[in-house]
C-alpha positions in Angstrom: 23.7 -10.7 -43.0 22.3 -14.0 -42.4 21.9 -15.0 -38.7 24.6 -17.8 -39.7 27.0 -15.6 -41.0 26.9 -13.3 -38.2 27.3 -16.2 -35.4 30.4 -17.2 -37.5 31.6 -13.8 -37.5 31.1 -13.8 -33.5 32.7 -17.4 -33.1 35.8 -15.7 -35.3 35.8 -12.6 -33.1 35.2 -14.6 -29.6 38.6 -12.6 -27.7 36.7 -9.4 -28.7 34.1 -8.2 -25.7 31.8 -6.4 -28.0 30.1 -7.5 -31.2 27.3 -6.1 -33.3 24.1 -7.7 -33.5 22.1 -8.9 -36.4 18.9 -7.0 -35.5 20.7 -4.2 -33.6 23.5 -3.7 -36.1 24.2 0.2 -34.6 24.1 -1.0 -30.9 27.0 -2.7 -29.3 26.4 -5.5 -27.1 28.6 -8.1 -25.0 27.8 -11.6 -26.1 27.8 -14.4 -23.4 29.6 -17.1 -24.8 26.6 -19.4 -23.6 24.4 -17.4 -25.8 25.9 -18.4 -29.1 24.6 -21.2 -30.7 25.2 -22.4 -34.5 23.8 -25.3 -36.4 25.0 -29.0 -36.2 27.5 -29.1 -39.2 26.3 -30.4 -42.2 28.9 -33.0 -42.5 30.1 -35.5 -40.1 34.0 -35.9 -38.7 35.1 -39.4 -38.9 38.3 -40.7 -37.3 41.3 -41.0 -39.8 41.4 -44.6 -39.2 37.5 -45.6 -39.8 36.8 -43.7 -42.9 33.3 -44.4 -44.3 32.4 -46.4 -47.4 28.8 -47.5 -48.5 29.9 -51.2 -47.8 30.9 -50.7 -44.3 27.6 -48.7 -43.4 25.9 -51.6 -45.0 27.2 -53.7 -43.0 27.2 -52.0 -39.8 23.3 -51.4 -40.2 23.2 -55.5 -40.6 25.1 -55.7 -37.4 22.9 -53.1 -35.6 19.9 -55.0 -35.9 21.6 -58.5 -35.9 20.9 -60.1 -32.6 24.0 -62.4 -33.3 25.5 -60.3 -31.3 24.3 -61.3 -28.1 24.9 -64.1 -25.7 21.4 -65.9 -26.0 20.9 -64.5 -29.7 17.9 -62.7 -29.0 19.1 -59.2 -28.4 20.1 -56.9 -31.0 21.8 -52.8 -30.5 18.1 -51.9 -32.1 15.9 -53.3 -29.3 16.8 -50.9 -27.4 17.7 -48.0 -29.8 14.8 -48.5 -32.5 14.0 -46.0 -35.1 10.4 -46.0 -33.6 11.8 -44.2 -30.7 14.4 -41.8 -32.6 17.3 -44.9 -31.9 16.1 -44.4 -28.0 13.9 -46.5 -25.7 10.5 -45.9 -24.3 10.7 -47.4 -21.1 12.4 -45.7 -18.7 15.2 -48.8 -17.8 15.6 -50.9 -21.0 15.1 -55.0 -20.7 17.4 -56.5 -22.4 18.5 -60.1 -21.9 15.1 -62.6 -21.5 13.2 -59.8 -22.7 10.5 -60.0 -25.4 8.6 -57.2 -27.2 9.4 -53.4 -28.4 9.1 -50.3 -26.2 6.4 -50.2 -23.7 5.3 -53.7 -24.6 8.7 -55.3 -24.0 8.6 -57.6 -20.7 11.0 -60.0 -19.0 10.1 -63.4 -20.2 9.5 -66.2 -17.2 11.3 -67.4 -15.3 13.5 -64.4 -14.9 16.8 -63.4 -13.0 18.1 -60.7 -15.3 17.8 -57.0 -13.9 16.8 -54.0 -16.1 19.6 -51.8 -17.8 20.2 -49.4 -14.8 20.2 -46.0 -16.8 17.8 -44.8 -19.4 19.1 -45.6 -23.2 20.6 -42.5 -25.1 19.5 -41.7 -28.2 22.1 -42.8 -31.1 21.0 -40.1 -33.3 23.3 -37.4 -33.7 26.3 -39.1 -31.2 28.7 -38.6 -34.4 28.3 -34.7 -32.9 29.3 -36.1 -29.0 31.6 -33.6 -27.6 30.9 -30.6 -29.8 31.8 -27.3 -28.7 30.3 -24.0 -29.0 32.9 -23.5 -32.0 31.9 -26.6 -33.8 34.9 -28.3 -32.8 35.2 -31.6 -31.6 37.2 -34.9 -32.2 35.5 -38.2 -33.2 37.6 -40.2 -31.1 37.4 -37.8 -28.1 33.5 -37.9 -27.8 32.1 -38.7 -24.4 29.8 -41.7 -24.1 27.3 -42.7 -22.1 25.6 -40.9 -19.3 29.0 -41.3 -17.3 31.3 -40.6 -20.3 33.3 -44.1 -19.8 34.1 -44.2 -23.6 35.5 -41.9 -25.7 34.3 -43.2 -29.5 31.5 -44.5 -31.2 33.8 -47.5 -31.8 34.8 -48.1 -28.2 31.2 -47.3 -27.3 29.8 -49.9 -29.8 31.3 -52.8 -27.8 30.3 -51.8 -24.6 26.3 -53.4 -24.6 27.4 -56.5 -25.8 30.1 -57.0 -23.0 27.0 -56.1 -20.5 25.2 -58.7 -18.3 22.0 -57.1 -18.3 22.2 -55.6 -22.0 23.2 -58.3 -24.4 25.7 -60.4 -23.0 23.9 -62.9 -20.7 24.4 -65.4 -18.0 25.9 -68.2 -20.1 29.0 -66.1 -21.5 31.7 -64.4 -19.4 33.0 -61.0 -20.0 36.0 -62.4 -20.9 35.0 -64.7 -23.9 32.1 -62.7 -25.1 33.8 -60.8 -27.6 35.7 -63.6 -29.2 32.6 -65.9 -29.1 30.6 -63.6 -31.4 33.7 -62.9 -33.7 33.7 -66.7 -34.1 30.3 -66.7 -34.7 30.2 -64.2 -37.7 33.1 -66.3 -39.2 31.0 -69.2 -39.6 28.3 -67.3 -41.5 29.9 -66.9 -45.3 27.4 -63.4 -45.9 29.5 -61.8 -43.2 32.9 -63.0 -44.0 32.2 -61.5 -48.0 30.7 -58.4 -46.4 33.7 -57.6 -44.3 36.0 -58.3 -46.9 34.0 -55.9 -48.9 34.0 -53.3 -46.4 37.8 -53.2 -45.0 39.3 -54.8 -48.0 42.6 -56.2 -47.5 42.1 -55.6 -43.5 38.6 -57.4 -44.3 39.2 -59.8 -41.4 36.3 -60.6 -38.8 37.4 -59.2 -35.4 36.0 -57.1 -32.3 37.7 -53.9 -33.7 36.3 -54.1 -37.5 32.7 -55.3 -36.2 33.0 -52.0 -33.8 34.1 -49.8 -36.7 31.4 -50.8 -38.9 28.5 -50.6 -36.3 30.5 -46.6 -35.6 30.0 -46.0 -39.3 26.4 -46.7 -39.3 25.8 -44.7 -36.6 27.6 -41.5 -38.0 24.8 -41.6 -40.8 22.0 -41.1 -37.8 22.2 -37.3 -37.9 19.2 -34.7 -37.9 21.3 -31.4 -38.4 18.4 -30.0 -40.5 15.7 -29.0 -37.5 13.8 -25.9 -37.7 15.9 -24.4 -35.4 18.9 -25.2 -37.5 17.5 -23.4 -40.4 16.3 -20.6 -38.3 20.3 -20.5 -37.5 21.5 -20.8 -41.1 19.5 -17.3 -41.7 15.4 -18.4 -42.4 13.9 -16.2 -39.6 10.6 -17.7 -40.7 11.5 -21.3 -39.6 10.5 -20.6 -35.9 7.3 -19.3 -34.7 7.4 -16.2 -32.5 6.4 -18.4 -29.7 9.1 -20.6 -30.3 11.7 -17.5 -30.2 10.3 -16.5 -27.1 10.7 -19.7 -25.8 14.3 -19.8 -26.8 15.1 -16.2 -24.6 13.1 -17.4 -21.7 15.4 -20.7 -21.8 18.6 -18.7 -22.0 17.1 -16.0 -19.2 16.2 -19.6 -16.9 20.1 -20.4 -17.1 19.2 -23.6 -19.1 22.2 -22.5 -21.1 24.6 -22.8 -18.7 24.7 -26.2 -19.4 22.9 -27.1 -22.2 25.1 -25.1 -24.8 26.5 -25.3 -28.5 25.0 -27.1 -31.7 24.2 -30.2 -29.8 22.8 -28.0 -26.6 25.0 -30.1 -24.1 28.1 -29.1 -22.4 28.9 -32.9 -22.4 30.2 -32.1 -18.6 29.4 -34.1 -15.2 26.4 -32.3 -13.0 25.1 -33.5 -9.6 21.2 -33.0 -9.8 20.3 -35.1 -7.0 17.4 -37.1 -9.5 15.5 -39.3 -7.2 16.4 -43.3 -7.7 14.4 -45.4 -9.7 12.9 -47.4 -7.7 13.1 -50.1 -10.3 16.8 -50.5 -9.1 17.9 -52.7 -6.0 20.9 -50.2 -5.7 21.3 -46.3 -6.1 23.0 -45.4 -8.9 26.0 -43.4 -8.2 27.1 -42.0 -11.1 30.5 -40.8 -12.4 32.8 -42.0 -10.1 30.2 -42.2 -7.6 30.0 -38.7 -7.3 26.0 -39.0 -8.6 27.0 -36.7 -11.2 25.9 -37.5 -15.1 26.9 -36.1 -18.2 24.5 -33.2 -19.8 22.3 -35.2 -22.5 21.3 -33.2 -25.4 18.3 -31.3 -26.0 17.7 -32.8 -29.8 15.1 -34.4 -30.4 13.5 -35.0 -27.2 9.7 -35.6 -28.7 11.0 -39.2 -29.5 13.3 -39.9 -26.5 10.6 -39.6 -23.3 11.1 -40.8 -20.9 14.0 -38.2 -19.5 16.6 -38.0 -17.0 19.7 -40.6 -16.2 17.1 -43.0 -15.1 13.8 -42.4 -16.7 11.8 -41.1 -14.3 10.1 -38.0 -15.7 7.7 -38.6 -18.8 6.9 -35.2 -19.9 8.9 -32.0 -20.4 6.7 -30.0 -17.7 8.0 -32.5 -15.3 11.6 -32.1 -16.3 11.2 -28.1 -15.8 9.4 -28.3 -12.7 12.1 -30.5 -11.4 14.6 -27.8 -12.2 12.4 -25.2 -10.7 12.4 -27.1 -7.5 16.1 -27.7 -7.9 17.0 -24.2 -8.0 16.3 -23.6 -4.5 19.3 -26.2 -3.9 17.3 -28.9 -2.3 18.1 -32.8 -3.4 15.7 -34.9 -4.2 18.1 -38.1 -3.7 18.5 -39.1 -0.3 22.3 -40.1 -1.2 23.0 -36.6 -2.2 23.6 -33.8 0.1 22.5 -29.9 -0.6 25.5 -28.9 -0.8 26.6 -31.1 -3.3 24.0 -30.0 -5.8 25.7 -27.9 -9.0 25.9 -24.5 -8.2 24.8 -23.8 -11.6 21.1 -25.0 -11.2 20.8 -23.0 -8.2 18.9 -19.7 -8.2 17.2 -20.3 -11.9 14.7 -18.1 -12.2 13.1 -20.7 -14.1 9.0 -20.0 -13.7 6.1 -22.0 -14.5 4.2 -19.2 -16.6 7.3 -19.9 -18.7 7.8 -23.4 -19.3 5.2 -23.7 -22.1 7.3 -21.2 -24.3 10.3 -23.2 -23.4 8.7 -26.4 -24.7 7.4 -24.8 -27.4 11.2 -23.8 -28.1 12.3 -27.2 -27.3 10.3 -28.8 -30.2 11.6 -26.5 -32.6 15.0 -29.1 -31.8 12.8 -32.2 -33.3 13.6 -33.3 -36.6 11.8 -36.5 -38.5 14.4 -36.4 -41.3 16.5 -39.8 -40.0 17.0 -42.9 -41.4 13.8 -45.3 -40.1 14.2 -48.2 -42.7 14.7 -51.6 -41.1 16.4 -54.5 -42.8 14.3 -57.1 -43.9 16.5 -59.9 -43.1 20.1 -60.0 -41.2 22.7 -62.4 -42.3 22.4 -64.9 -39.4 19.0 -65.5 -40.3 17.7 -64.6 -36.5 14.8 -62.3 -36.4 15.6 -58.5 -37.0 16.3 -56.3 -34.1 15.6 -59.3 -31.7 12.9 -60.7 -29.8 10.7 -57.7 -30.5 7.7 -58.7 -32.1 
């Protein structure tokens, strides 16, 4: 019996307390719900009101790379979510409006009054699966987005950076008018008018809704559901090394899976960890409902999405694990978070320094380079592809 088939059987029999292991078919054991892992699904779900087609996906990709969506026409979605960095950002806190350059080379122009974006840019890879539970169930219109889960779908998420002062809107347009401004700009570009008609057929009018749907359709193509660990879960035991298998077991032993579970290695819940504030911010970031809680991020593709945590304060996975080891004692690193506020799930973890290298080896099995890295040669606005990044 393959491991993948076994795990499916486990899920179907979740109400039973005893199941049989693949490796120990004769020995009964109790399965912890957080120890059950399924691979990412082969196919992505789409909302009923936004079914994909090739024209819509291609349109969404052009919009993703076109700085016409920003107030100053200098920032695109791809500026801070570039394929070179796994559709994330190599800076701790992104530089949006009034910036120039890509990744760590990106700097503000002078003079400048625009602040940095206050949180680290999430990767867009696999956000199509946001909200997926350990049974591989999820709803594309109820999928938490952003570090504080303030939006619930890729469609809603797509419009938020455009309206954000620091990210794309800039100082010359109010939040109330920026979306209408963008819509009117696109309507004056004949190529976009034609592309929207082809993508949405009879409903091909350019609106903020059709803009968001096109971008969301493209983003749902950015998946990496074929990592070596996925292959292992589907039954190929040779897909990961013994060191990576040992790291997976230590990952669970250290209780990392209390929050990092399911196919995306995230419970999509809010947790207070007391991470120290990034000193590049003038104000402390109080997170979800001012509770200093932030959503559990995925652990997939960490090789490409450094730095880590909601404010990018850690540059290596070793630093992240050392932080969690310190946190197990229940002492906050943030002066605004009291010790009693720290999430109980991270207290008392048996994580040890000697185990960290093996855990990191396991995390590397979640990486995959098989995603769309192609960049359009031009965009219909004739502006610089990806914004001012070169």
